[in-house]
N, C-alpha and C positions, 0 to 999 in steps of 0.2 A: 841131954840133948843127944841124939843119936848122930854117928860120925856121918851118915848120908845128908842129915838137916844141915850140919855144921859146914860140910863141903858146897852145898848148894848156897848156903848165907856168902861164904867167903867168895864163890864164883860170883855171885851177883855184886857182891860190893866193888870187887876188881873190875868188873864190866862197867858200873856206874862211874868209877873213878877214872876209868880210861876215856870215858865218853867226854869228860871234861877237858881233855887235851888240847883240841882245837877252837874252844871257845876263847872271846875277847874277855876282858875283865869283867865289862859290865854283864855279859852273859852269864859270866860264872857266878858274880855276886846276886844277880836275879835267881838264879837256880838255888844257891845256897840260902838266900832269903826266904824262898819258896819253902824249901825243906825244913828250914829252923821254923818258920811260922806255921807249917803244917803239924810239926810236932808240938808246938807250944799251942795252937787252936785246940788239938785233940786232948792234951792234959787238962788245960783250962775248961774243957766242956763236958769233960768226964767221957770221952770218946766218942762224941757225937759227929756224925759225918759233915753235917753243916759247919760245925766249929773248926774242923780240920780244914775243909775247903777254904772257909773264910780265912782262917789263919795263913794258908798257903798263899793266899792271893794278897792279903797284906804284907806277907812277907816278901813276896815277889816284887812289889810295887817298892817296898823300902829298899831291898837290895839293888833294885833297877836304878833309884835316885842316887844311893850312895856310890853305885859303880860310875855315876856320869863325872863324879869329882876326879876320878884316877886317869883320865884323859891326860 
């Protein structure tokens, strides 16, 4: 991987992580659930867009529900 690509990836990850700073725990758990669900859906469906979106939706709902218990 070229250095310019690596720099862009590092910058993107830093921006994404800093965006979570003002979130409530429930919002953070929803975002984490959607991210994990999207990756899992993509892997399980062989990279299908429908599988990725479906996994993100299901993961977001699960993360949202888990976040309710942390109040």
